[in-house]
ROFI-43629 format. One record per residue (C-alpha): x, y, z negated; residue number from 1; chain. Coordinates in Angstrom, 1 decimal. Each point is the difference from the previous one (the first is absolute). Example, Ala and Ser with C-alpha at 12.3 -4.5 7.8 and 13.67 -1.06 7.14 Angstrom:
12.3, -4.5, -7.8, 1, A
1.4, 3.4, 0.7, 2, A
% end
This chain:
-87.0, -202.3, 222.9, 1, A
-0.7, -3.7, -0.4, 2, A
1.2, -2.8, 2.2, 3, A
-2.4, -0.5, 2.9, 4, A
-2.8, -2.4, -0.9, 5, A
-3.5, -0.2, 1.5, 6, A
-2.6, -2.8, 0.0, 7, A
-1.3, -1.1, 3.4, 8, A
-2.4, 2.5, 1.6, 9, A
-3.4, -1.6, 0.5, 10, A
-0.7, 2.3, 2.9, 11, A
3.1, -1.1, 1.9, 12, A
0.0, -3.1, 2.2, 13, A
3.8, -0.6, -0.6, 14, A
2.2, 0.0, -3.0, 15, A
3.8, 0.3, 0.1, 16, A
2.3, -1.3, -2.7, 17, A
3.5, 1.3, -0.4, 18, A
2.9, -2.3, 0.6, 19, A
2.2, 1.9, -2.5, 20, A
-0.7, 1.9, -3.2, 21, A
-2.2, 3.1, 0.4, 22, A
1.6, 3.4, -0.3, 23, A
-1.3, 2.9, -2.1, 24, A
-3.1, 1.8, 1.1, 25, A
0.6, 3.5, 1.5, 26, A
-2.6, 2.8, -0.2, 27, A
-1.5, 0.5, 3.4, 28, A
-2.7, 2.6, 0.8, 29, A
-2.7, -0.3, 2.7, 30, A
-2.3, 2.7, 1.5, 31, A
-3.7, -0.7, -0.1, 32, A
-2.3, 1.1, 2.8, 33, A
-3.3, -0.8, -1.7, 34, A
-3.0, 2.0, 1.2, 35, A
-1.8, -0.2, -3.4, 36, A
1.3, 0.7, -3.5, 37, A
-3.0, -0.8, -2.2, 38, A
-0.1, -3.6, -1.0, 39, A
-3.5, -1.3, -0.8, 40, A
-0.2, -2.4, -2.9, 41, A
-2.7, -2.7, 0.4, 42, A
0.7, -1.8, -3.3, 43, A
-3.0, 0.3, -2.2, 44, A
2.0, -0.4, -3.2, 45, A
2.2, 3.1, 0.5, 46, A
-1.3, 3.4, -1.2, 47, A
0.9, 2.0, 3.1, 48, A
-0.8, -0.2, 3.7, 49, A
2.7, 2.1, 1.7, 50, A
3.8, 0.1, -0.4, 51, A
2.9, 1.7, 1.7, 52, A
3.4, -1.7, 0.3, 53, A
2.7, 2.2, 1.5, 54, A
2.4, -2.9, 0.0, 55, A
-0.1, -3.8, 0.7, 56, A
2.3, -2.0, -2.1, 57, A
1.5, 1.2, -3.3, 58, A
3.5, 0.6, -1.1, 59, A
-0.9, -0.7, -3.7, 60, A
0.2, -3.8, 0.9, 61, A
-2.4, -1.1, -2.8, 62, A
0.0, -3.8, 0.0, 63, A
-3.8, -0.2, -0.7, 64, A
-1.2, 2.6, 2.6, 65, A
-3.3, -1.1, 1.5, 66, A
0.7, 2.0, 3.1, 67, A
2.9, -2.2, 1.1, 68, A
-2.2, -2.3, 2.3, 69, A
-1.3, 3.1, 1.8, 70, A
3.5, 0.6, 1.4, 71, A
-0.3, -3.2, 2.0, 72, A
-2.7, 1.6, 2.1, 73, A
2.7, 2.1, 1.7, 74, A
2.4, -3.0, 0.7, 75, A
2.1, 0.5, -3.2, 76, A
0.5, -2.3, -2.9, 77, A
-1.5, 0.2, -3.5, 78, A
3.3, -0.3, -1.8, 79, A
3.0, 2.3, 0.5, 80, A
-1.6, 1.4, 3.2, 81, A
-2.7, 1.6, -2.1, 82, A
2.5, 2.2, -1.9, 83, A
2.6, 0.5, 2.8, 84, A
-2.1, 0.4, 3.2, 85, A
-2.2, 3.0, -0.8, 86, A
-2.4, 1.6, 2.4, 87, A
-0.4, 3.7, -0.2, 88, A
-3.3, 1.6, 1.1, 89, A
1.4, 3.4, 1.0, 90, A
-3.3, 1.1, 1.5, 91, A
-2.0, -0.7, -3.2, 92, A
-0.9, 3.6, -0.9, 93, A
-1.3, 0.9, 3.4, 94, A
-2.0, -3.2, 0.2, 95, A
-1.5, 0.7, -3.5, 96, A
-1.0, 3.5, 1.0, 97, A
-1.6, -1.4, 3.2, 98, A
-2.0, -2.5, -2.1, 99, A
-1.2, 2.7, -2.3, 100, A
-1.2, 2.1, 3.0, 101, A
-2.3, -2.8, 1.2, 102, A
-3.7, 0.7, -0.7, 103, A
-0.3, -3.5, -1.4, 104, A
2.4, 0.8, -2.9, 105, A
-1.9, 1.5, -3.0, 106, A
2.7, -0.3, -2.6, 107, A
0.8, -3.1, -2.0, 108, A
2.7, -1.0, -2.4, 109, A
3.3, -0.8, 1.8, 110, A
2.6, -2.1, -1.9, 111, A
3.7, 0.5, 0.6, 112, A
1.1, -2.8, 0.5, 113, A
-2.2, -3.0, 0.2, 114, A
2.8, -2.1, 1.4, 115, A
3.6, 1.2, -0.6, 116, A
1.4, 2.8, -2.2, 117, A
-0.6, 3.5, 1.4, 118, A
2.9, 1.3, -2.1, 119, A
2.7, -2.5, 0.9, 120, A
3.4, 1.5, 0.6, 121, A
-0.5, 0.7, 3.7, 122, A
-2.7, 2.6, -1.0, 123, A
2.8, 2.3, -1.1, 124, A
1.2, 0.2, 3.6, 125, A
-3.2, -0.1, 2.0, 126, A
-2.5, 1.7, -2.3, 127, A
-3.0, -1.8, 1.6, 128, A
-1.8, -0.5, -3.3, 129, A
0.3, 3.7, -0.9, 130, A
-1.2, 1.0, 3.5, 131, A
-3.0, -2.3, -0.3, 132, A
-0.8, 1.4, -3.5, 133, A
0.1, 3.5, 1.5, 134, A
-2.6, -1.0, 2.5, 135, A
-2.2, -1.5, -2.8, 136, A
0.4, 3.3, -1.9, 137, A
-0.9, 2.1, 3.0, 138, A
-3.2, -2.1, 0.4, 139, A
-0.6, -0.4, -3.8, 140, A
-0.1, -3.7, 0.4, 141, A
0.2, -2.1, -3.2, 142, A
3.2, -2.0, -0.5, 143, A
1.2, -2.9, -2.0, 144, A
3.7, -0.9, -0.3, 145, A
1.7, -3.2, -1.1, 146, A
3.8, 0.1, -0.2, 147, A
3.2, -1.0, -1.7, 148, A
1.8, 3.0, 1.5, 149, A
1.3, 2.9, -2.1, 150, A
0.2, 2.0, 3.2, 151, A
-3.7, 0.9, -0.7, 152, A
1.3, 2.8, -2.2, 153, A
1.1, 1.9, 3.2, 154, A
-3.7, 0.3, 0.9, 155, A
-1.4, 1.3, -3.3, 156, A
-1.1, 3.2, 1.7, 157, A
-2.2, -1.9, 2.4, 158, A
-1.4, -2.3, -2.7, 159, A
-1.0, 3.1, -2.0, 160, A
-1.7, 1.4, 3.0, 161, A
-1.9, -3.2, 0.6, 162, A
-0.9, -0.2, -3.6, 163, A
-1.5, 3.6, 0.1, 164, A
-1.7, -0.2, 3.3, 165, A
-0.9, -3.7, 0.5, 166, A
1.0, -3.0, -2.2, 167, A
3.2, -2.0, -0.6, 168, A
0.9, -2.9, -2.3, 169, A
3.6, -1.3, -0.1, 170, A
0.7, -3.6, -1.1, 171, A
3.5, -1.0, -0.8, 172, A
0.8, -3.7, 0.5, 173, A
2.0, -1.2, -3.0, 174, A
-0.4, -3.7, -0.7, 175, A
3.2, -0.5, -2.1, 176, A
1.1, 1.6, -3.2, 177, A
3.8, -0.5, 0.5, 178, A
2.3, 1.0, 2.8, 179, A
1.9, -3.2, -0.3, 180, A
-3.1, -2.1, 1.0, 181, A
-1.3, 2.6, 2.4, 182, A
3.2, 0.2, 2.0, 183, A
-0.1, -3.8, 0.6, 184, A
-3.5, 0.2, 1.4, 185, A
-0.2, 3.5, 1.5, 186, A
3.7, 0.4, 0.9, 187, A
-0.1, 3.3, 1.9, 188, A
-2.8, 1.8, -1.8, 189, A
0.6, 2.9, -2.4, 190, A
0.8, -0.9, -3.6, 191, A
-2.8, -0.4, -2.6, 192, A
1.3, 3.2, -1.7, 193, A
-0.3, 2.0, 3.2, 194, A
-3.5, -1.2, 0.6, 195, A
-1.2, 1.0, -3.5, 196, A
1.8, 3.3, 0.3, 197, A
-1.8, 0.7, 3.2, 198, A
-3.3, -1.0, -1.6, 199, A
0.7, 2.4, -2.9, 200, A
0.8, 2.9, 2.4, 201, A
-3.1, -0.6, 2.1, 202, A
-2.2, -0.4, -3.1, 203, A
1.4, 3.2, -1.6, 204, A
-0.8, 1.9, 3.2, 205, A
-3.7, -0.8, -0.6, 206, A
-0.4, -2.7, 2.6, 207, A
-1.9, -3.2, -1.0, 208, A
2.3, -3.0, -0.2, 209, A
-0.3, -3.7, -0.7, 210, A
2.2, -3.1, -0.3, 211, A
-0.3, -3.1, 2.2, 212, A
1.3, -3.1, -1.8, 213, A
0.0, -1.9, 3.3, 214, A
0.7, -2.7, 0.4, 215, A
-0.2, -2.0, -3.2, 216, A
2.2, -3.0, 0.5, 217, A
-0.8, -2.5, -2.7, 218, A
3.0, -1.4, -1.7, 219, A
2.0, 3.1, 0.9, 220, A
-1.5, 3.4, -0.9, 221, A
-3.3, -0.4, -1.8, 222, A
1.7, 0.7, -3.4, 223, A
0.9, 3.5, 1.4, 224, A
-3.6, 1.1, 0.2, 225, A
-0.3, 1.6, -3.5, 226, A
3.3, 1.9, 0.3, 227, A
-0.8, 1.3, 3.5, 228, A
-3.5, 1.2, -0.9, 229, A
1.4, 1.7, -3.1, 230, A
2.8, 1.8, 1.9, 231, A
-2.3, 1.0, 2.8, 232, A
-2.6, 1.6, -2.3, 233, A
2.8, 1.8, -1.9, 234, A
1.1, 1.7, 3.2, 235, A
-3.5, 1.0, 1.2, 236, A
-1.6, -2.9, 1.9, 237, A
-3.7, -0.3, -0.8, 238, A
-1.0, -3.0, 2.1, 239, A
1.5, -3.4, 0.4, 240, A
-0.5, -3.0, 2.3, 241, A
1.5, -3.4, 0.6, 242, A
-0.4, -3.1, 2.1, 243, A
1.5, -3.5, 0.4, 244, A
2.8, -0.6, 2.5, 245, A
-1.3, -1.2, 3.4, 246, A
2.2, -2.2, 2.1, 247, A
-1.8, -0.1, 3.3, 248, A
1.5, -1.4, 3.2, 249, A
3.8, 0.4, 0.4, 250, A
0.3, 1.9, -3.2, 251, A
-0.1, -3.2, -2.0, 252, A
3.4, -1.4, 1.3, 253, A
1.6, 3.5, -0.3, 254, A
-1.2, 0.5, -3.5, 255, A
1.0, -3.5, -1.2, 256, A
3.5, 0.2, 1.6, 257, A
0.7, 3.3, -1.7, 258, A
-1.4, -1.1, -3.3, 259, A
2.2, -3.1, 0.0, 260, A
3.0, 2.2, 0.8, 261, A
-0.8, 2.6, -2.7, 262, A
-1.4, -2.2, -2.7, 263, A
1.4, -3.6, 0.4, 264, A
-0.8, -0.9, -3.6, 265, A
-3.5, 1.5, 0.2, 266, A
-1.3, -1.0, 3.4, 267, A
-1.7, -3.2, -1.3, 268, A
-1.9, 2.0, -2.6, 269, A
-1.1, 2.6, 2.6, 270, A
-1.3, -2.6, 2.4, 271, A
-1.7, -2.1, -2.8, 272, A
-1.7, 3.1, -1.3, 273, A
-1.1, 1.0, 3.5, 274, A
-1.5, -3.5, 0.6, 275, A
-1.7, 0.3, -3.3, 276, A
-1.8, 3.3, 0.7, 277, A
-0.7, -0.8, 3.6, 278, A
-1.7, -3.3, -0.6, 279, A
2.9, -2.2, 1.2, 280, A
1.2, 2.1, 3.0, 281, A
2.4, 2.9, 0.3, 282, A
-2.4, 2.5, 1.6, 283, A
-3.6, 0.8, 0.8, 284, A
-1.3, 1.8, 3.1, 285, A
-3.7, 0.2, -0.8, 286, A
-1.4, 3.5, -0.6, 287, A
-0.7, 0.9, -3.6, 288, A
2.2, -3.0, -1.1, 289, A
3.3, 0.8, 1.5, 290, A
1.0, 2.8, -2.4, 291, A
-0.9, -1.8, -3.2, 292, A
0.6, -3.4, -1.5, 293, A
-1.9, -2.5, -1.9, 294, A
0.3, -2.3, -3.0, 295, A
1.1, 0.6, -3.6, 296, A
3.4, 1.5, 0.7, 297, A
-1.4, 2.6, 2.4, 298, A
-2.7, 0.9, -2.6, 299, A
2.8, 0.7, -2.5, 300, A
1.7, 2.4, 2.5, 301, A
-3.4, 1.7, 0.6, 302, A
-0.4, 0.4, -3.8, 303, A
3.5, 1.2, -0.4, 304, A
-0.5, 2.7, 2.6, 305, A
-3.4, 1.1, -1.4, 306, A
1.2, 0.1, -3.6, 307, A
3.2, 1.9, 0.8, 308, A
-2.0, 2.5, 2.2, 309, A
-2.5, 0.6, -2.7, 310, A
2.6, 0.3, -2.8, 311, A
2.1, 2.5, 1.9, 312, A
-3.0, 2.2, 0.8, 313, A
-0.7, -0.3, 3.7, 314, A
-3.4, 1.3, 0.9, 315, A
-2.7, -2.2, 1.4, 316, A
-1.4, 2.9, 2.0, 317, A
-0.5, -0.6, 3.7, 318, A
2.8, 1.8, 1.9, 319, A
-1.1, -1.3, 3.4, 320, A
-2.8, 2.6, 0.6, 321, A
1.2, 1.9, 3.1, 322, A
-1.3, 3.5, 0.6, 323, A
-1.3, 1.0, 3.4, 324, A
2.5, 2.8, 0.8, 325, A
0.8, -0.7, 3.7, 326, A
0.0, 3.1, 2.2, 327, A
1.6, 0.6, 3.4, 328, A
2.2, 3.1, 0.0, 329, A
-1.8, 3.0, 1.3, 330, A
-3.5, -1.4, -0.5, 331, A
-0.7, 1.5, -3.4, 332, A
-3.1, 2.1, 0.0, 333, A
0.8, 3.7, -0.4, 334, A
-2.2, 1.8, -2.5, 335, A
-1.7, 3.3, 1.1, 336, A
0.2, 1.3, -3.5, 337, A
% end
């Protein structure tokens, strides 16, 4: 674990500075007593409305994670607290079943996870993602999954059931082509090889898969785009997406600190490129503009992605059409014949 380092929490009225060097962060787990498990997305530029996050915080410790500022809502920091102080929603399966039993729920796509990785290492112990997927399968509710975790292979049986009886699409988040670079930015996530191996196994099982090249960090990983798309297609992915890194709120100082530490000879290039594609700033918070850049250099990245995607053979078919399969257990009409 890293040495403790968190930017000031904007929701706290006081900030404490250490009088001596900080110690190493230690993994601490917290129980969550939320009364709801479905998170409603109000962002008009995201393709889903509902998500389930069995965990708050993420052990993967990705320097660029847009979810870091959300950890501050609970009184934690966006830095090392995010990957070392993790909240576990042990009641998530029961709450999800209760949500599905409400007359107002008619069955919509649910994304695992819209905030932090549903297959981070703690899932091996708690099994909350699997239990929630079992609920989705029982109710035939469509599911989308975004993960870096190879642990998803444990749940192939459930994914197959969802694929047969409802709908499921698995995106693997792989923004770097080399483990050397990935380890510096995503220090506690599975290796690139393990992620591609998991993608291959899920694809060969007949489950639709895609690759998420997110985020693109100009000056660092845009050159990896063709190789990543080529590798993903070879192991079975048939859809691909990407977006520009977002450095909202307290994420910006965390990201810059870790980039300076990991890439001291490259940090100026990274910040210069970000300023270039963000119109002179490091980030953008406006809807429909925050996930993409502007200017000639960003246009080159867009063209690189489009050309590589077309050359490899990715389909342009719309894979976002979600079938209406939702059924409450025991409510199926029994035929008289």
